FIKOL-723276 format. One record per residue: residue in three letters; x, y, z of N, C-alpha, C in turn. Coordinates in Angstrom, 3 decimals, always signed. Last residue first. Layout:
N
<pt rest="Ala" n_xx="X" n_yy="Y" n_zz="Z" ca_xx="X" ca_yy="Y" ca_zz="Z" c_xx="X" c_yy="Y" c_zz="Z"/>
...
REM end
This chain:
88
<pt rest="Trp" n_xx="+18.135" n_yy="+7.820" n_zz="+112.359" ca_xx="+18.682" ca_yy="+8.314" ca_zz="+113.627" c_xx="+18.912" c_yy="+9.770" c_zz="+113.554"/>
<pt rest="Ile" n_xx="+16.021" n_yy="+5.428" n_zz="+111.130" ca_xx="+16.433" ca_yy="+6.818" ca_zz="+110.939" c_xx="+16.902" c_yy="+7.336" c_zz="+112.283"/>
<pt rest="Glu" n_xx="+16.432" n_yy="+2.166" n_zz="+109.790" ca_xx="+16.222" ca_yy="+3.049" ca_zz="+110.928" c_xx="+16.712" c_yy="+4.450" c_zz="+110.589"/>
<pt rest="Cys" n_xx="+16.315" n_yy="+0.077" n_zz="+107.886" ca_xx="+16.049" ca_yy="+1.456" ca_zz="+107.462" c_xx="+15.786" c_yy="+2.393" c_zz="+108.631"/>
<pt rest="Gly" n_xx="+18.815" n_yy="-2.309" n_zz="+108.762" ca_xx="+17.603" ca_yy="-1.964" ca_zz="+108.036" c_xx="+17.511" c_yy="-0.493" c_zz="+107.721"/>
<pt rest="Glu" n_xx="+20.407" n_yy="-1.615" n_zz="+111.839" ca_xx="+20.130" ca_yy="-2.591" ca_zz="+110.796" c_xx="+18.873" c_yy="-2.153" c_zz="+110.068"/>
<pt rest="Pro" n_xx="+22.952" n_yy="+0.157" n_zz="+113.608" ca_xx="+21.607" ca_yy="+0.101" ca_zz="+113.028" c_xx="+21.520" c_yy="-0.939" c_zz="+111.905"/>
<pt rest="Lys" n_xx="+25.097" n_yy="-1.708" n_zz="+115.873" ca_xx="+24.887" ca_yy="-0.777" ca_zz="+114.761" c_xx="+23.480" c_yy="-0.925" c_zz="+114.199"/>
<pt rest="Gly" n_xx="+24.109" n_yy="-2.151" n_zz="+119.356" ca_xx="+24.848" ca_yy="-2.450" ca_zz="+118.136" c_xx="+24.528" c_yy="-1.450" c_zz="+117.048"/>
<pt rest="Trp" n_xx="+22.908" n_yy="-1.277" n_zz="+121.622" ca_xx="+22.262" ca_yy="-2.390" ca_zz="+120.943" c_xx="+22.962" c_yy="-2.750" c_zz="+119.638"/>
<pt rest="Asp" n_xx="+23.987" n_yy="-0.250" n_zz="+124.605" ca_xx="+24.388" ca_yy="-0.231" ca_zz="+123.203" c_xx="+23.828" c_yy="-1.480" c_zz="+122.535"/>
<pt rest="Thr" n_xx="+22.144" n_yy="+1.455" n_zz="+126.994" ca_xx="+22.520" ca_yy="+0.152" ca_zz="+126.464" c_xx="+22.860" c_yy="+0.284" c_zz="+124.987"/>
<pt rest="Glu" n_xx="+23.077" n_yy="+3.818" n_zz="+129.472" ca_xx="+22.503" ca_yy="+3.535" ca_zz="+128.173" c_xx="+22.990" c_yy="+2.170" c_zz="+127.693"/>
<pt rest="Gln" n_xx="+22.637" n_yy="+3.051" n_zz="+132.928" ca_xx="+23.453" ca_yy="+3.439" ca_zz="+131.789" c_xx="+22.701" c_yy="+3.101" c_zz="+130.511"/>
<pt rest="Gly" n_xx="+20.646" n_yy="+4.522" n_zz="+135.538" ca_xx="+21.115" ca_yy="+3.431" ca_zz="+134.704" c_xx="+21.954" c_yy="+3.956" c_zz="+133.561"/>
<pt rest="Glu" n_xx="+18.798" n_yy="+5.126" n_zz="+138.376" ca_xx="+19.971" ca_yy="+5.541" ca_zz="+137.605" c_xx="+20.448" c_yy="+4.335" c_zz="+136.801"/>
<pt rest="Ile" n_xx="+15.686" n_yy="+5.989" n_zz="+139.263" ca_xx="+16.453" ca_yy="+4.836" ca_zz="+138.803" c_xx="+17.589" c_yy="+5.344" c_zz="+137.924"/>
<pt rest="Pro" n_xx="+15.037" n_yy="+8.016" n_zz="+142.129" ca_xx="+15.125" ca_yy="+7.842" ca_zz="+140.676" c_xx="+16.013" c_yy="+6.642" c_zz="+140.328"/>
<pt rest="Gly" n_xx="+13.846" n_yy="+6.176" n_zz="+145.067" ca_xx="+14.469" ca_yy="+7.292" ca_zz="+144.370" c_xx="+14.458" c_yy="+7.069" c_zz="+142.867"/>
<pt rest="Ile" n_xx="+11.626" n_yy="+5.413" n_zz="+147.473" ca_xx="+12.021" ca_yy="+4.993" ca_zz="+146.126" c_xx="+12.568" c_yy="+6.210" c_zz="+145.392"/>
<pt rest="Glu" n_xx="+10.597" n_yy="+6.276" n_zz="+149.809" ca_xx="+11.956" ca_yy="+5.715" ca_zz="+149.855" c_xx="+12.460" c_yy="+5.283" c_zz="+148.481"/>
<pt rest="Glu" n_xx="+8.013" n_yy="+7.000" n_zz="+149.295" ca_xx="+8.943" ca_yy="+8.062" ca_zz="+149.674" c_xx="+10.398" c_yy="+7.581" c_zz="+149.664"/>
<pt rest="Ile" n_xx="+6.714" n_yy="+4.586" n_zz="+148.924" ca_xx="+7.017" ca_yy="+5.389" ca_zz="+147.741" c_xx="+8.037" c_yy="+6.486" c_zz="+148.058"/>
<pt rest="Pro" n_xx="+8.007" n_yy="+1.912" n_zz="+150.999" ca_xx="+7.129" ca_yy="+3.064" ca_zz="+150.732" c_xx="+7.627" c_yy="+3.919" c_zz="+149.578"/>
<pt rest="Arg" n_xx="+8.861" n_yy="-1.277" n_zz="+149.443" ca_xx="+9.087" ca_yy="-0.198" ca_zz="+150.416" c_xx="+8.206" c_yy="+0.991" c_zz="+150.042"/>
<pt rest="Gly" n_xx="+8.768" n_yy="-3.076" n_zz="+147.341" ca_xx="+8.747" ca_yy="-3.580" ca_zz="+148.708" c_xx="+9.068" c_yy="-2.530" c_zz="+149.757"/>
<pt rest="Tyr" n_xx="+8.577" n_yy="-2.556" n_zz="+144.652" ca_xx="+9.863" ca_yy="-2.307" ca_zz="+145.299" c_xx="+9.910" c_yy="-2.775" c_zz="+146.743"/>
<pt rest="Phe" n_xx="+5.888" n_yy="-3.422" n_zz="+144.175" ca_xx="+6.996" ca_yy="-3.866" ca_zz="+143.322" c_xx="+8.337" c_yy="-3.728" c_zz="+144.040"/>
<pt rest="Ala" n_xx="+4.329" n_yy="-2.104" n_zz="+146.100" ca_xx="+4.343" ca_yy="-3.567" ca_zz="+146.062" c_xx="+5.539" c_yy="-4.081" c_zz="+145.276"/>
<pt rest="Thr" n_xx="+4.877" n_yy="+0.547" n_zz="+145.341" ca_xx="+5.201" ca_yy="+0.094" ca_zz="+146.692" c_xx="+5.279" c_yy="-1.428" c_zz="+146.737"/>
<pt rest="Leu" n_xx="+3.793" n_yy="+0.548" n_zz="+142.755" ca_xx="+5.231" ca_yy="+0.758" ca_zz="+142.950" c_xx="+5.678" c_yy="+0.286" c_zz="+144.329"/>
<pt rest="Arg" n_xx="+1.063" n_yy="+0.129" n_zz="+143.365" ca_xx="+1.789" ca_yy="-0.830" ca_zz="+142.529" c_xx="+3.298" c_yy="-0.698" c_zz="+142.705"/>
<pt rest="Asp" n_xx="+0.423" n_yy="+2.399" n_zz="+144.882" ca_xx="+0.268" ca_yy="+1.061" ca_zz="+145.461" c_xx="+1.081" c_yy="+0.030" c_zz="+144.685"/>
<pt rest="Glu" n_xx="+0.916" n_yy="+4.379" n_zz="+142.932" ca_xx="+1.677" ca_yy="+4.372" ca_zz="+144.181" c_xx="+1.610" c_yy="+2.993" c_zz="+144.843"/>
<pt rest="Leu" n_xx="-1.026" n_yy="+3.804" n_zz="+141.067" ca_xx="+0.377" ca_yy="+3.645" ca_zz="+140.693" c_xx="+1.241" c_yy="+3.582" c_zz="+141.942"/>
<pt rest="Ser" n_xx="-3.718" n_yy="+1.988" n_zz="+142.725" ca_xx="-3.086" ca_yy="+3.191" ca_zz="+142.200" c_xx="-1.638" c_yy="+2.883" c_zz="+141.805"/>
<pt rest="Arg" n_xx="-5.918" n_yy="-0.546" n_zz="+141.854" ca_xx="-4.715" ca_yy="-0.181" ca_zz="+142.596" c_xx="-4.070" c_yy="+1.013" c_zz="+141.928"/>
<pt rest="His" n_xx="-9.169" n_yy="-1.803" n_zz="+142.242" ca_xx="-8.306" ca_yy="-0.838" ca_zz="+141.543" c_xx="-7.115" c_yy="-0.513" c_zz="+142.435"/>
<pt rest="Pro" n_xx="-9.744" n_yy="-5.317" n_zz="+142.618" ca_xx="-9.753" ca_yy="-3.960" ca_zz="+143.154" c_xx="-8.787" c_yy="-3.063" c_zz="+142.388"/>
<pt rest="Ala" n_xx="-11.531" n_yy="-7.238" n_zz="+140.277" ca_xx="-10.224" ca_yy="-6.957" ca_zz="+140.863" c_xx="-10.223" c_yy="-5.528" c_zz="+141.390"/>
<pt rest="Ala" n_xx="-14.628" n_yy="-8.725" n_zz="+140.962" ca_xx="-13.910" ca_yy="-7.620" ca_zz="+140.323" c_xx="-12.596" c_yy="-7.386" c_zz="+141.054"/>
<pt rest="Ala" n_xx="-14.773" n_yy="-12.262" n_zz="+140.946" ca_xx="-14.966" ca_yy="-11.002" ca_zz="+141.655" c_xx="-14.131" c_yy="-9.928" c_zz="+140.964"/>
<pt rest="Ala" n_xx="-15.894" n_yy="-14.112" n_zz="+138.118" ca_xx="-14.840" ca_yy="-13.719" ca_zz="+139.038" c_xx="-15.203" c_yy="-12.402" c_zz="+139.711"/>
<pt rest="Lys" n_xx="-18.407" n_yy="-16.485" n_zz="+137.708" ca_xx="-18.018" ca_yy="-15.097" ca_zz="+137.491" c_xx="-17.004" c_yy="-14.711" c_zz="+138.560"/>
<pt rest="Lys" n_xx="-17.264" n_yy="-19.822" n_zz="+137.101" ca_xx="-18.060" ca_yy="-18.858" ca_zz="+137.840" c_xx="-17.514" c_yy="-17.461" c_zz="+137.624"/>
<pt rest="Ile" n_xx="-17.305" n_yy="-23.098" n_zz="+136.070" ca_xx="-17.041" ca_yy="-21.733" ca_zz="+135.603" c_xx="-17.908" c_yy="-20.805" c_zz="+136.429"/>
<pt rest="Thr" n_xx="-15.774" n_yy="-26.154" n_zz="+136.750" ca_xx="-16.816" ca_yy="-25.214" ca_zz="+137.144" c_xx="-16.382" c_yy="-23.829" c_zz="+136.685"/>
<pt rest="Ile" n_xx="-15.248" n_yy="-29.227" n_zz="+135.363" ca_xx="-14.745" ca_yy="-27.861" ca_zz="+135.364" c_xx="-15.934" c_yy="-26.973" c_zz="+135.723"/>
<pt rest="Ala" n_xx="-14.614" n_yy="-32.635" n_zz="+136.439" ca_xx="-15.482" ca_yy="-31.512" ca_zz="+136.101" c_xx="-14.702" c_yy="-30.195" c_zz="+136.075"/>
<pt rest="Gly" n_xx="-13.071" n_yy="-34.741" n_zz="+137.446" ca_xx="-14.021" ca_yy="-35.029" ca_zz="+136.382" c_xx="-14.913" c_yy="-33.865" c_zz="+135.974"/>
<pt rest="Glu" n_xx="-12.476" n_yy="-33.139" n_zz="+140.349" ca_xx="-12.339" ca_yy="-34.454" ca_zz="+139.733" c_xx="-13.453" c_yy="-34.691" c_zz="+138.720"/>
<pt rest="Thr" n_xx="-12.236" n_yy="-29.724" n_zz="+139.318" ca_xx="-12.478" ca_yy="-30.739" ca_zz="+140.329" c_xx="-12.384" c_yy="-32.083" c_zz="+139.622"/>
<pt rest="Gln" n_xx="-11.120" n_yy="-26.532" n_zz="+138.661" ca_xx="-11.031" ca_yy="-27.941" ca_zz="+138.259" c_xx="-11.293" c_yy="-28.817" c_zz="+139.471"/>
<pt rest="Ile" n_xx="-12.582" n_yy="-23.580" n_zz="+137.858" ca_xx="-12.228" ca_yy="-24.419" ca_zz="+138.996" c_xx="-12.271" c_yy="-25.868" c_zz="+138.548"/>
<pt rest="Leu" n_xx="-12.089" n_yy="-20.441" n_zz="+136.570" ca_xx="-12.245" ca_yy="-21.846" ca_zz="+136.206" c_xx="-11.740" c_yy="-22.693" c_zz="+137.376"/>
<pt rest="Glu" n_xx="-13.763" n_yy="-17.397" n_zz="+136.667" ca_xx="-12.826" ca_yy="-18.266" ca_zz="+137.362" c_xx="-13.129" c_yy="-19.701" c_zz="+136.952"/>
<pt rest="Val" n_xx="-13.944" n_yy="-14.684" n_zz="+134.342" ca_xx="-14.515" ca_yy="-15.843" ca_zz="+135.020" c_xx="-13.389" c_yy="-16.620" c_zz="+135.693"/>
<pt rest="Arg" n_xx="-14.702" n_yy="-11.418" n_zz="+133.320" ca_xx="-13.701" ca_yy="-12.355" ca_zz="+133.858" c_xx="-14.430" c_yy="-13.485" c_zz="+134.558"/>
<pt rest="Asp" n_xx="-16.346" n_yy="-10.514" n_zz="+130.316" ca_xx="-16.412" ca_yy="-10.704" ca_zz="+131.764" c_xx="-15.303" c_yy="-11.674" c_zz="+132.177"/>
<pt rest="Asn" n_xx="-16.291" n_yy="-10.438" n_zz="+127.518" ca_xx="-15.188" ca_yy="-9.805" ca_zz="+128.253" c_xx="-15.333" c_yy="-9.843" c_zz="+129.769"/>
<pt rest="Glu" n_xx="-19.808" n_yy="-10.804" n_zz="+127.131" ca_xx="-18.481" ca_yy="-10.769" ca_zz="+126.526" c_xx="-17.519" c_yy="-9.939" c_zz="+127.373"/>
<pt rest="Arg" n_xx="-21.502" n_yy="-11.783" n_zz="+130.193" ca_xx="-21.450" ca_yy="-11.234" ca_zz="+128.842" c_xx="-19.999" c_yy="-11.187" c_zz="+128.376"/>
<pt rest="Leu" n_xx="-23.792" n_yy="-13.286" n_zz="+132.511" ca_xx="-22.442" ca_yy="-13.136" ca_zz="+131.958" c_xx="-22.527" c_yy="-12.546" c_zz="+130.560"/>
<pt rest="Gly" n_xx="-26.105" n_yy="-14.070" n_zz="+133.812" ca_xx="-25.702" ca_yy="-12.664" ca_zz="+133.870" c_xx="-24.284" c_yy="-12.430" c_zz="+133.386"/>
<pt rest="Leu" n_xx="-27.094" n_yy="-16.565" n_zz="+133.519" ca_xx="-26.090" ca_yy="-16.381" ca_zz="+134.570" c_xx="-25.628" c_yy="-14.936" c_zz="+134.699"/>
<pt rest="Ala" n_xx="-28.796" n_yy="-16.278" n_zz="+131.365" ca_xx="-29.356" ca_yy="-16.790" ca_zz="+132.616" c_xx="-28.398" c_yy="-16.561" c_zz="+133.793"/>
<pt rest="Asp" n_xx="-26.980" n_yy="-15.492" n_zz="+129.393" ca_xx="-28.004" ca_yy="-14.557" ca_zz="+129.859" c_xx="-28.569" c_yy="-14.989" c_zz="+131.209"/>
<pt rest="Leu" n_xx="-25.557" n_yy="-17.908" n_zz="+129.075" ca_xx="-24.866" ca_yy="-16.696" ca_zz="+129.533" c_xx="-25.864" c_yy="-15.686" c_zz="+130.101"/>
<pt rest="Leu" n_xx="-27.616" n_yy="-19.545" n_zz="+128.092" ca_xx="-26.972" ca_yy="-19.882" ca_zz="+129.357" c_xx="-26.246" c_yy="-18.664" c_zz="+129.934"/>
<pt rest="Val" n_xx="-28.197" n_yy="-18.257" n_zz="+125.689" ca_xx="-29.263" ca_yy="-18.492" ca_zz="+126.663" c_xx="-28.666" c_yy="-18.753" c_zz="+128.050"/>
<pt rest="Lys" n_xx="-25.786" n_yy="-18.428" n_zz="+124.288" ca_xx="-26.261" ca_yy="-17.134" ca_zz="+124.767" c_xx="-27.329" c_yy="-17.300" c_zz="+125.845"/>
<pt rest="Pro" n_xx="-23.561" n_yy="-21.173" n_zz="+125.023" ca_xx="-24.761" ca_yy="-20.622" ca_zz="+124.394" c_xx="-25.253" c_yy="-19.353" c_zz="+125.082"/>
<pt rest="Ile" n_xx="-20.147" n_yy="-20.998" n_zz="+124.749" ca_xx="-21.228" ca_yy="-21.103" ca_zz="+125.725" c_xx="-22.463" c_yy="-20.445" c_zz="+125.110"/>
<pt rest="Arg" n_xx="-17.693" n_yy="-22.844" n_zz="+123.188" ca_xx="-18.682" ca_yy="-21.782" ca_zz="+123.034" c_xx="-19.825" c_yy="-22.041" c_zz="+124.005"/>
<pt rest="Leu" n_xx="-14.459" n_yy="-23.423" n_zz="+123.942" ca_xx="-15.800" ca_yy="-23.933" ca_zz="+124.207" c_xx="-16.748" c_yy="-22.755" c_zz="+124.088"/>
<pt rest="Gly" n_xx="-11.354" n_yy="-24.201" n_zz="+122.300" ca_xx="-12.334" ca_yy="-23.316" ca_zz="+122.910" c_xx="-13.662" c_yy="-24.003" c_zz="+123.076"/>
<pt rest="Asn" n_xx="-7.830" n_yy="-24.626" n_zz="+122.215" ca_xx="-9.163" ca_yy="-25.176" ca_zz="+122.065" c_xx="-10.128" c_yy="-24.252" c_zz="+122.780"/>
<pt rest="Ser" n_xx="-5.237" n_yy="-22.974" n_zz="+120.307" ca_xx="-5.825" ca_yy="-23.530" ca_zz="+121.518" c_xx="-7.123" c_yy="-24.239" c_zz="+121.185"/>
<pt rest="Asn" n_xx="-4.414" n_yy="-21.588" n_zz="+118.172" ca_xx="-3.507" ca_yy="-22.640" ca_zz="+118.650" c_xx="-4.043" c_yy="-23.330" c_zz="+119.895"/>
<pt rest="Gly" n_xx="-7.668" n_yy="-21.137" n_zz="+117.023" ca_xx="-6.273" ca_yy="-20.704" ca_zz="+116.885" c_xx="-5.356" c_yy="-21.845" c_zz="+117.272"/>
<pt rest="Trp" n_xx="-9.444" n_yy="-23.444" n_zz="+118.252" ca_xx="-9.600" ca_yy="-21.999" ca_zz="+118.236" c_xx="-8.197" c_yy="-21.409" c_zz="+118.224"/>
<pt rest="Lys" n_xx="-11.258" n_yy="-26.449" n_zz="+117.939" ca_xx="-10.004" ca_yy="-25.746" ca_zz="+117.690" c_xx="-10.276" c_yy="-24.250" c_zz="+117.595"/>
<pt rest="Gln" n_xx="-13.765" n_yy="-27.141" n_zz="+120.450" ca_xx="-13.300" ca_yy="-27.007" ca_zz="+119.073" c_xx="-11.969" c_yy="-26.266" c_zz="+119.026"/>
<pt rest="Ile" n_xx="-15.973" n_yy="-29.037" n_zz="+122.323" ca_xx="-14.698" ca_yy="-28.330" ca_zz="+122.364" c_xx="-14.137" c_yy="-28.328" c_zz="+120.958"/>
<pt rest="Thr" n_xx="-19.461" n_yy="-28.623" n_zz="+122.245" ca_xx="-18.297" ca_yy="-29.348" ca_zz="+121.742" c_xx="-17.059" c_yy="-28.470" c_zz="+121.847"/>
<pt rest="Ala" n_xx="-22.228" n_yy="-29.093" n_zz="+124.516" ca_xx="-21.395" ca_yy="-28.260" ca_zz="+123.652" c_xx="-20.192" c_yy="-29.094" c_zz="+123.243"/>
<pt rest="Tyr" n_xx="-25.551" n_yy="-29.500" n_zz="+125.811" ca_xx="-24.264" ca_yy="-30.034" ca_zz="+125.393" c_xx="-23.542" c_yy="-29.019" c_zz="+124.509"/>
<pt rest="Met" n_xx="-27.773" n_yy="-29.489" n_zz="+128.536" ca_xx="-27.261" ca_yy="-28.781" ca_zz="+127.383" c_xx="-25.859" c_yy="-29.321" c_zz="+127.079"/>
REM end
């Protein structure tokens, strides 16, 4: 089976025929992994990303347990005088 790489917005795209997608069990919005080898690109269905809770994400971001993360104290930022039709 052959396909052509075509312009798609500012990028290039490759349309995969429905018959091939159906045979592989792929559908719109499925995540795939692209693997580059010498002279070839392999496309395979990506494993589902595990769900991470907000607590897990914050712990990973700050590098310490959630109990040790206090409120973020900061100052207001002055962005200058209003421009245009902002309503304050």
